[in-house]
GULOVO-607832 format. One record per residue (C-alpha): residue number from 1; x, y, z; residue in three letters. Coordinates in Angstrom, 3 decimals, m for minus. Layout:
N
{r NUM,{X,Y,Z},ALA};
...
***
This chain:
399
{r 1,{m43.560,5.860,11.397},MET};
{r 2,{m41.505,3.623,9.126},LYS};
{r 3,{m37.748,4.113,9.563},SER};
{r 4,{m35.651,5.100,6.570},LYS};
{r 5,{m33.416,2.612,4.825},LYS};
{r 6,{m29.745,2.870,5.745},ARG};
{r 7,{m26.653,3.233,3.604},ILE};
{r 8,{m23.109,2.978,4.984},VAL};
{r 9,{m20.809,5.419,3.208},LEU};
{r 10,{m17.017,5.141,3.257},ALA};
{r 11,{m16.510,8.725,4.402},TYR};
{r 12,{m13.360,10.825,4.698},SER};
{r 13,{m14.901,14.203,5.460},GLY};
{r 14,{m13.315,15.611,2.311},GLY};
{r 15,{m14.900,17.186,m0.745},LEU};
{r 16,{m15.842,14.058,m2.727},ASP};
{r 17,{m17.447,12.070,0.077},THR};
{r 18,{m19.187,15.143,1.518},SER};
{r 19,{m20.812,15.684,m1.868},ILE};
{r 20,{m21.709,11.989,m2.047},ILE};
{r 21,{m23.274,12.202,1.410},LEU};
{r 22,{m25.591,14.992,0.297},LYS};
{r 23,{m26.337,13.285,m3.019},TRP};
{r 24,{m27.265,9.983,m1.331},LEU};
{r 25,{m29.677,11.787,0.988},GLN};
{r 26,{m31.338,13.552,m1.947},GLU};
{r 27,{m31.383,10.603,m4.336},LYS};
{r 28,{m32.434,7.797,m1.975},TYR};
{r 29,{m34.177,9.658,0.873},ASN};
{r 30,{m32.217,7.446,3.234},CYS};
{r 31,{m30.279,7.546,6.477},GLU};
{r 32,{m26.567,7.692,5.693},VAL};
{r 33,{m24.148,6.225,8.210},ILE};
{r 34,{m20.693,7.777,7.800},CYS};
{r 35,{m17.894,5.281,8.282},TYR};
{r 36,{m14.186,6.137,8.411},THR};
{r 37,{m11.399,3.560,8.715},ALA};
{r 38,{m8.417,5.067,10.515},ASP};
{r 39,{m5.516,3.339,8.789},ILE};
{r 40,{m2.989,6.034,9.581},GLY};
{r 41,{m4.049,8.714,7.122},GLN};
{r 42,{m3.945,12.360,8.116},GLU};
{r 43,{m7.288,12.416,9.861},ILE};
{r 44,{m9.232,15.357,11.290},ASN};
{r 45,{m11.858,13.846,13.562},ARG};
{r 46,{m13.397,17.215,14.348},LYS};
{r 47,{m13.799,17.945,10.632},LYS};
{r 48,{m15.329,14.527,9.944},ILE};
{r 49,{m17.917,14.928,12.696},PHE};
{r 50,{m18.743,18.582,11.918},SER};
{r 51,{m19.093,18.019,8.156},ASN};
{r 52,{m21.298,14.960,8.636},ALA};
{r 53,{m23.467,16.535,11.330},LYS};
{r 54,{m24.018,19.522,9.065},LYS};
{r 55,{m26.165,17.199,6.939},PHE};
{r 56,{m27.972,15.667,9.886},GLY};
{r 57,{m25.967,12.445,10.132},VAL};
{r 58,{m26.633,10.681,13.434},GLN};
{r 59,{m24.217,7.756,13.193},ASN};
{r 60,{m20.582,8.704,12.546},ILE};
{r 61,{m18.097,5.892,13.083},ILE};
{r 62,{m14.306,6.091,13.095},ILE};
{r 63,{m12.542,2.764,13.657},ASN};
{r 64,{m8.842,2.573,14.522},ASP};
{r 65,{m7.473,m0.155,12.251},LEU};
{r 66,{m3.836,0.937,12.103},LYS};
{r 67,{m2.284,m2.131,13.732},ASP};
{r 68,{m4.570,m4.512,11.838},VAL};
{r 69,{m3.680,m2.732,8.605},PHE};
{r 70,{0.064,m3.019,9.162},VAL};
{r 71,{0.167,m6.496,10.723},LYS};
{r 72,{m2.382,m8.316,8.550},ASP};
{r 73,{m2.106,m6.457,5.248},TYR};
{r 74,{1.177,m4.528,4.888},VAL};
{r 75,{3.481,m7.092,6.510},PHE};
{r 76,{2.205,m10.064,4.446},PRO};
{r 77,{2.729,m7.957,1.330},MET};
{r 78,{6.278,m7.091,2.430},ILE};
{r 79,{6.952,m10.813,2.946},ARG};
{r 80,{6.038,m11.292,m0.702},GLY};
{r 81,{8.148,m8.307,m1.864},HIS};
{r 82,{5.123,m7.108,m3.822},ALA};
{r 83,{6.023,m4.421,m6.361},ILE};
{r 84,{3.685,m3.686,m9.273},TYR};
{r 85,{5.303,m2.958,m12.648},GLU};
{r 86,{8.726,m2.692,m11.064},GLY};
{r 87,{8.134,0.395,m8.926},VAL};
{r 88,{4.763,0.617,m7.157},TYR};
{r 89,{4.640,m0.692,m3.571},LEU};
{r 90,{0.816,m0.944,m3.690},LEU};
{r 91,{0.030,1.502,m0.894},GLY};
{r 92,{m3.499,2.331,m2.051},THR};
{r 93,{m4.255,m1.172,m3.329},SER};
{r 94,{m3.586,m2.864,0.009},ILE};
{r 95,{m5.824,m0.505,2.016},ALA};
{r 96,{m9.094,m1.006,0.136},ARG};
{r 97,{m9.749,m4.654,1.071},PRO};
{r 98,{m9.538,m3.864,4.794},LEU};
{r 99,{m11.821,m0.826,4.475},ILE};
{r 100,{m14.354,m2.869,2.493},ALA};
{r 101,{m14.292,m5.684,5.041},LYS};
{r 102,{m14.925,m3.401,8.008},ASP};
{r 103,{m17.492,m1.335,6.129},GLN};
{r 104,{m19.530,m4.485,5.526},ILE};
{r 105,{m19.230,m5.344,9.224},ARG};
{r 106,{m20.737,m1.931,10.058},ILE};
{r 107,{m23.462,m2.407,7.444},ALA};
{r 108,{m24.470,m5.701,9.053},LYS};
{r 109,{m24.403,m4.146,12.523},LYS};
{r 110,{m26.802,m1.370,11.491},PHE};
{r 111,{m28.840,m3.590,9.156},LYS};
{r 112,{m28.057,m1.320,6.221},ALA};
{r 113,{m29.324,m2.376,2.824},TYR};
{r 114,{m26.482,m0.716,0.887},ALA};
{r 115,{m22.896,0.505,0.994},VAL};
{r 116,{m21.338,3.337,m0.973},SER};
{r 117,{m17.855,4.618,m1.821},HIS};
{r 118,{m16.268,7.628,m3.503},GLY};
{r 119,{m14.152,5.871,m6.122},ALA};
{r 120,{m14.531,7.098,m9.694},THR};
{r 121,{m15.711,4.986,m12.618},GLY};
{r 122,{m12.304,5.285,m14.284},LYS};
{r 123,{m10.113,3.925,m11.511},GLY};
{r 124,{m9.025,0.762,m9.760},ASN};
{r 125,{m10.498,1.566,m6.359},ASP};
{r 126,{m14.092,0.889,m7.426},GLN};
{r 127,{m12.974,m2.656,m8.253},VAL};
{r 128,{m11.048,m3.091,m5.005},ARG};
{r 129,{m13.884,m1.845,m2.809},PHE};
{r 130,{m16.599,m3.775,m4.568},GLU};
{r 131,{m14.785,m7.103,m4.789},LEU};
{r 132,{m14.421,m6.843,m1.018},GLY};
{r 133,{m18.107,m6.003,m0.606},TYR};
{r 134,{m19.135,m8.976,m2.739},HIS};
{r 135,{m16.843,m11.317,m0.823},TYR};
{r 136,{m18.196,m10.433,2.632},PHE};
{r 137,{m21.844,m9.854,1.672},ASP};
{r 138,{m22.846,m11.075,m1.799},PRO};
{r 139,{m26.372,m9.678,m1.385},LYS};
{r 140,{m25.505,m6.117,m0.335},ILE};
{r 141,{m26.555,m3.308,m2.687},LYS};
{r 142,{m23.596,m1.252,m3.911},ILE};
{r 143,{m24.019,2.414,m4.784},ILE};
{r 144,{m21.171,3.940,m6.803},ALA};
{r 145,{m22.179,7.596,m7.357},PRO};
{r 146,{m19.511,8.353,m9.958},TRP};
{r 147,{m21.142,5.738,m12.216},ARG};
{r 148,{m24.656,7.056,m11.587},LEU};
{r 149,{m24.810,10.806,m11.180},TRP};
{r 150,{m24.577,13.569,m13.766},LYS};
{r 151,{m21.449,15.100,m12.239},LEU};
{r 152,{m18.774,14.120,m14.735},LYS};
{r 153,{m15.773,16.256,m13.766},SER};
{r 154,{m14.009,17.997,m10.888},ARG};
{r 155,{m15.561,21.261,m12.093},THR};
{r 156,{m19.072,19.769,m11.833},ASP};
{r 157,{m18.187,18.535,m8.358},LEU};
{r 158,{m17.036,21.962,m7.192},ILE};
{r 159,{m20.145,23.639,m8.604},ASN};
{r 160,{m22.344,21.130,m6.741},TYR};
{r 161,{m20.384,21.820,m3.558},ALA};
{r 162,{m20.901,25.570,m3.907},LYS};
{r 163,{m24.627,25.079,m4.457},LYS};
{r 164,{m24.943,23.094,m1.214},HIS};
{r 165,{m22.461,25.119,0.854},ASN};
{r 166,{m19.992,22.274,1.117},ILE};
{r 167,{m16.483,23.565,1.990},PRO};
{r 168,{m14.012,23.353,m0.894},ILE};
{r 169,{m10.459,22.675,0.306},PRO};
{r 170,{m7.419,24.306,m1.284},LYS};
{r 171,{m3.940,23.019,m1.982},ASP};
{r 172,{m0.785,24.735,m0.724},LYS};
{r 173,{m1.032,27.243,m3.582},LYS};
{r 174,{m4.661,28.140,m2.873},GLY};
{r 175,{m6.068,26.179,m5.831},ALA};
{r 176,{m8.518,23.247,m5.774},PRO};
{r 177,{m6.664,20.220,m4.429},PRO};
{r 178,{m4.974,17.335,m6.163},PHE};
{r 179,{m6.531,13.911,m5.726},SER};
{r 180,{m4.740,12.555,m2.660},ILE};
{r 181,{m4.977,9.226,m0.885},ASP};
{r 182,{m2.939,8.448,2.187},ASP};
{r 183,{m2.534,5.874,4.904},ASN};
{r 184,{0.206,4.777,7.267},LEU};
{r 185,{2.016,3.021,4.432},PHE};
{r 186,{1.946,5.642,1.703},HIS};
{r 187,{0.604,8.813,0.089},THR};
{r 188,{m0.491,9.088,m3.544},SER};
{r 189,{m1.045,12.316,m5.456},THR};
{r 190,{m2.805,12.459,m8.821},GLU};
{r 191,{m4.610,14.863,m11.131},GLY};
{r 192,{m4.200,18.431,m12.384},LYS};
{r 193,{m0.698,19.131,m13.743},ILE};
{r 194,{0.314,15.507,m13.114},LEU};
{r 195,{m2.165,14.225,m15.715},GLU};
{r 196,{0.311,15.190,m18.427},ASN};
{r 197,{3.220,12.747,m17.958},PRO};
{r 198,{5.731,15.201,m19.450},LYS};
{r 199,{5.216,17.648,m16.558},ASN};
{r 200,{7.529,17.460,m13.572},SER};
{r 201,{5.841,17.055,m10.220},ALA};
{r 202,{6.010,20.339,m8.260},PRO};
{r 203,{7.859,20.016,m4.973},GLU};
{r 204,{4.968,21.358,m2.894},PHE};
{r 205,{2.804,18.279,m3.576},ILE};
{r 206,{4.997,15.977,m1.499},PHE};
{r 207,{3.377,15.263,1.837},GLN};
{r 208,{5.848,13.208,3.856},ARG};
{r 209,{9.291,13.207,2.232},THR};
{r 210,{12.047,15.767,1.824},ASN};
{r 211,{13.613,16.024,m1.600},SER};
{r 212,{16.943,14.160,m1.634},PRO};
{r 213,{18.653,17.500,m2.310},GLU};
{r 214,{17.260,18.948,0.925},LYS};
{r 215,{17.819,15.822,3.004},ALA};
{r 216,{20.481,16.007,5.746},PRO};
{r 217,{24.121,15.907,4.662},ASN};
{r 218,{24.801,13.410,7.445},LYS};
{r 219,{23.643,9.816,7.091},ALA};
{r 220,{21.225,8.144,9.528},THR};
{r 221,{22.123,4.636,10.732},TYR};
{r 222,{19.417,2.234,11.925},ILE};
{r 223,{18.847,m1.442,12.620},SER};
{r 224,{15.666,m3.523,12.206},ILE};
{r 225,{14.931,m6.772,14.036},ASN};
{r 226,{12.936,m9.512,12.272},PHE};
{r 227,{11.110,m12.472,13.780},LYS};
{r 228,{9.346,m15.053,11.597},ASN};
{r 229,{9.894,m12.638,8.712},SER};
{r 230,{8.083,m9.630,10.216},ASP};
{r 231,{9.819,m6.550,11.622},PRO};
{r 232,{9.422,m6.387,15.395},ILE};
{r 233,{11.976,m3.810,16.525},GLY};
{r 234,{13.859,m0.681,15.549},LEU};
{r 235,{17.319,0.115,16.911},ASN};
{r 236,{16.968,m2.639,19.480},GLY};
{r 237,{13.592,m1.486,20.801},LYS};
{r 238,{10.553,m3.688,20.326},LYS};
{r 239,{7.612,m1.789,18.801},LEU};
{r 240,{4.073,m2.669,17.788},LYS};
{r 241,{3.503,m2.728,14.010},PRO};
{r 242,{1.894,0.680,13.506},SER};
{r 243,{4.442,2.507,15.679},ILE};
{r 244,{7.364,0.785,13.968},LEU};
{r 245,{6.118,1.813,10.523},LEU};
{r 246,{5.401,5.321,11.758},GLN};
{r 247,{8.984,5.687,13.040},ARG};
{r 248,{10.407,4.341,9.792},LEU};
{r 249,{8.257,6.817,7.853},ASN};
{r 250,{9.748,9.680,9.841},GLN};
{r 251,{13.339,8.507,9.402},LEU};
{r 252,{12.930,7.753,5.703},ALA};
{r 253,{10.980,10.923,4.967},GLY};
{r 254,{13.641,13.092,6.585},LYS};
{r 255,{16.273,11.422,4.390},ASN};
{r 256,{14.347,11.818,1.116},GLY};
{r 257,{13.517,8.124,0.756},ILE};
{r 258,{10.445,6.590,m0.875},GLY};
{r 259,{9.423,8.826,m3.797},ARG};
{r 260,{8.156,7.260,m7.023},VAL};
{r 261,{6.771,8.982,m10.135},ASP};
{r 262,{5.151,6.460,m12.441},LEU};
{r 263,{2.727,5.858,m15.259},VAL};
{r 264,{0.898,2.645,m14.399},GLU};
{r 265,{m1.472,0.342,m16.236},ASN};
{r 266,{m4.793,0.307,m14.432},ARG};
{r 267,{m6.826,m2.905,m14.262},PHE};
{r 268,{m9.489,m1.250,m16.460},LEU};
{r 269,{m6.981,m0.713,m19.271},GLY};
{r 270,{m6.304,2.992,m18.722},ILE};
{r 271,{m2.813,4.387,m18.191},LYS};
{r 272,{m2.530,6.849,m15.317},SER};
{r 273,{0.245,8.924,m13.826},ARG};
{r 274,{0.735,9.211,m10.093},GLY};
{r 275,{3.330,10.421,m7.613},VAL};
{r 276,{3.694,8.086,m4.646},TYR};
{r 277,{5.537,8.342,m1.351},GLU};
{r 278,{6.211,5.124,0.564},THR};
{r 279,{9.064,6.039,2.906},PRO};
{r 280,{8.963,3.390,5.620},GLY};
{r 281,{7.843,0.712,3.189},GLY};
{r 282,{10.887,1.342,0.996},THR};
{r 283,{13.154,0.682,3.967},ILE};
{r 284,{11.221,m2.444,4.966},LEU};
{r 285,{11.260,m4.145,1.588},ILE};
{r 286,{15.020,m3.567,1.255},ASN};
{r 287,{15.671,m4.773,4.797},ALA};
{r 288,{13.486,m7.853,4.322},HIS};
{r 289,{15.367,m8.839,1.184},ARG};
{r 290,{18.610,m8.444,3.111},ALA};
{r 291,{17.601,m10.772,5.955},ILE};
{r 292,{16.250,m13.298,3.451},GLU};
{r 293,{19.583,m13.286,1.604},SER};
{r 294,{21.240,m15.158,4.489},ILE};
{r 295,{18.285,m17.266,5.685},THR};
{r 296,{16.612,m18.585,2.517},LEU};
{r 297,{17.891,m21.266,0.176},ASP};
{r 298,{18.437,m20.167,m3.429},ARG};
{r 299,{15.463,m22.186,m4.658},GLY};
{r 300,{13.132,m20.663,m2.089},GLU};
{r 301,{14.293,m17.135,m2.857},ALA};
{r 302,{13.998,m17.603,m6.595},HIS};
{r 303,{10.525,m19.166,m6.527},ILE};
{r 304,{9.360,m16.172,m4.488},LYS};
{r 305,{10.795,m13.829,m7.096},ASP};
{r 306,{9.113,m15.807,m9.868},GLU};
{r 307,{5.611,m15.537,m8.413},ILE};
{r 308,{6.054,m11.952,m7.169},MET};
{r 309,{4.789,m10.188,m10.344},PRO};
{r 310,{1.595,m12.270,m10.298},LYS};
{r 311,{1.223,m11.777,m6.538},TYR};
{r 312,{1.621,m7.998,m6.925},ALA};
{r 313,{m0.787,m7.855,m9.870},GLU};
{r 314,{m3.367,m9.833,m7.887},THR};
{r 315,{m3.219,m7.304,m5.056},ILE};
{r 316,{m3.225,m4.367,m7.479},TYR};
{r 317,{m6.364,m5.704,m9.170},ASN};
{r 318,{m8.252,m5.892,m5.869},GLY};
{r 319,{m8.168,m9.659,m5.487},LEU};
{r 320,{m6.771,m9.755,m1.953},TRP};
{r 321,{m9.525,m12.166,m0.848},PHE};
{r 322,{m9.180,m14.446,m3.871},SER};
{r 323,{m8.162,m18.088,m3.684},SER};
{r 324,{m5.074,m17.415,m5.798},GLU};
{r 325,{m3.816,m14.721,m3.414},ARG};
{r 326,{m4.353,m17.026,m0.442},TYR};
{r 327,{m2.504,m19.820,m2.275},SER};
{r 328,{0.441,m17.599,m3.145},MET};
{r 329,{0.511,m16.210,0.385},GLN};
{r 330,{0.624,m19.731,1.803},LYS};
{r 331,{3.611,m20.544,m0.402},LEU};
{r 332,{5.375,m17.311,0.541},ILE};
{r 333,{4.743,m17.738,4.260},ASP};
{r 334,{5.951,m21.339,4.211},SER};
{r 335,{9.443,m19.993,3.452},THR};
{r 336,{9.474,m17.442,6.241},GLN};
{r 337,{9.808,m19.312,9.553},THR};
{r 338,{13.616,m19.044,9.517},ARG};
{r 339,{13.655,m15.387,8.462},VAL};
{r 340,{14.884,m14.041,11.784},ASN};
{r 341,{17.677,m11.669,12.664},GLY};
{r 342,{19.002,m8.142,12.411},LEU};
{r 343,{19.599,m5.858,9.429},VAL};
{r 344,{21.703,m2.697,9.653},LYS};
{r 345,{21.011,0.141,7.215},LEU};
{r 346,{22.325,3.544,6.215},LYS};
{r 347,{19.813,6.187,5.072},LEU};
{r 348,{21.262,8.982,2.987},PHE};
{r 349,{19.747,11.405,0.464},LYS};
{r 350,{17.132,9.112,m1.040},GLY};
{r 351,{19.186,5.931,m0.698},ASN};
{r 352,{18.626,2.849,1.455},VAL};
{r 353,{22.000,1.143,1.880},ILE};
{r 354,{22.357,m2.225,3.591},ILE};
{r 355,{25.455,m2.184,5.807},THR};
{r 356,{25.115,m5.559,7.548},GLY};
{r 357,{22.887,m8.500,8.359},ARG};
{r 358,{23.062,m11.362,10.883},LYS};
{r 359,{20.845,m14.262,11.935},SER};
{r 360,{20.967,m17.333,14.161},ASP};
{r 361,{19.252,m19.078,11.233},ASN};
{r 362,{21.820,m17.974,8.666},SER};
{r 363,{22.828,m20.543,6.046},ILE};
{r 364,{25.691,m18.355,4.862},TYR};
{r 365,{28.921,m20.366,5.274},ASP};
{r 366,{32.036,m18.229,5.369},ASN};
{r 367,{34.309,m21.252,5.065},SER};
{r 368,{32.755,m22.109,1.686},LEU};
{r 369,{33.032,m18.677,0.148},VAL};
{r 370,{36.260,m17.444,1.719},SER};
{r 371,{39.388,m16.922,m0.399},PHE};
{r 372,{41.471,m17.761,2.663},ASP};
{r 373,{39.757,m20.893,4.016},GLU};
{r 374,{39.460,m24.199,2.164},LYS};
{r 375,{36.293,m25.396,3.891},GLY};
{r 376,{34.327,m28.430,2.745},ASN};
{r 377,{34.597,m27.577,m0.927},TYR};
{r 378,{36.918,m28.933,m3.624},ASN};
{r 379,{37.368,m26.335,m6.352},GLN};
{r 380,{38.246,m29.069,m8.839},LYS};
{r 381,{34.623,m30.302,m8.613},ASP};
{r 382,{33.554,m27.175,m10.489},ALA};
{r 383,{35.101,m28.545,m13.683},GLU};
{r 384,{32.590,m31.382,m13.981},GLY};
{r 385,{29.733,m29.047,m13.057},PHE};
{r 386,{30.679,m26.690,m15.890},ILE};
{r 387,{31.080,m29.513,m18.424},LYS};
{r 388,{27.626,m30.900,m17.658},ILE};
{r 389,{26.041,m27.471,m18.031},ASN};
{r 390,{27.877,m26.869,m21.300},SER};
{r 391,{26.330,m29.895,m23.066},ILE};
{r 392,{23.251,m28.088,m24.372},ARG};
{r 393,{25.310,m25.041,m25.380},LEU};
{r 394,{27.681,m27.178,m27.437},LYS};
{r 395,{24.748,m28.856,m29.188},ARG};
{r 396,{23.440,m25.483,m30.399},ARG};
{r 397,{26.587,m25.084,m32.473},ASN};
{r 398,{26.199,m28.444,m34.262},ILE};
{r 399,{25.479,m27.760,m37.935},LYS};
***
């Protein structure tokens, strides 16, 4: 008997991918391999296995990629201070390339002819997944159900689920859920009432942060150790990447840190509104800037800031494996070997406050800046500096 063709599905065990699982079986008469990347999201292994087995799935794979995700994806992005459109720390964007890479590895292992994902035809994630698929296996067939099937809305999806006895989850108010994506770095919430940008986000949607109003009235003080630009310890204790970020998430979340409500410009040209929580990441990017402030030369720091918008946009658009991202990363990382030391921070009601920084590689010279010490600086030299820089300004006033 000829064996069925195989498809590897990026599977969460939730409503969308459970429906896709059933649809793939019906549409392609194939064996579906359910693949889940554990990158720190709230994961229910029992639910994943039971939901998949309900449809006769034999191969259910859950890979723990948390440390790889933080060390090889989040930390490089923090080194580049990547923020899209001034506010978004790219929590969803940075996860998709890793998932795509490992999904292709599984597809090759099982000799699957196709891969599939649950991203809609309106969003960025379809681009991020599929650019990764193309990079690691240009010949793989890609099945994107939202671009193929007749289910065009959440209502259609729920009706299909009811027809096939697929469990329909509820939100905290007992209604069909928001669209939620989470990993160790962040949580995003979209859809329903949030689709109208004039509506305030209800408090119950927040997954991992207190509101600043309900945060403790007493500040939390912490310190972060950096080595070669990456965080390696918290409060003097060395921690592996995933545990360090997990601890920072807890501390930041308790203190109401890391919430962002934004309307962003998707790569496809659509504006969308989302509510994001990136608690630990918000601490890290502030702390990293602080340690750089005493270890980087002005020119190095400023060139990083100049390329940052393009770097962030490249990641947002799903081009993590592109030559331009690698080139920018190489430039960024070339500045980071001296970024070592300790940053002290105060966490209080939504605020990340830097209270101190020190480094054996510091180029901060107190004798130059002090009002009390003369140091190796002649203040009279500033006069010539100012005159030279005034030449072009004076010329603008020549009539």
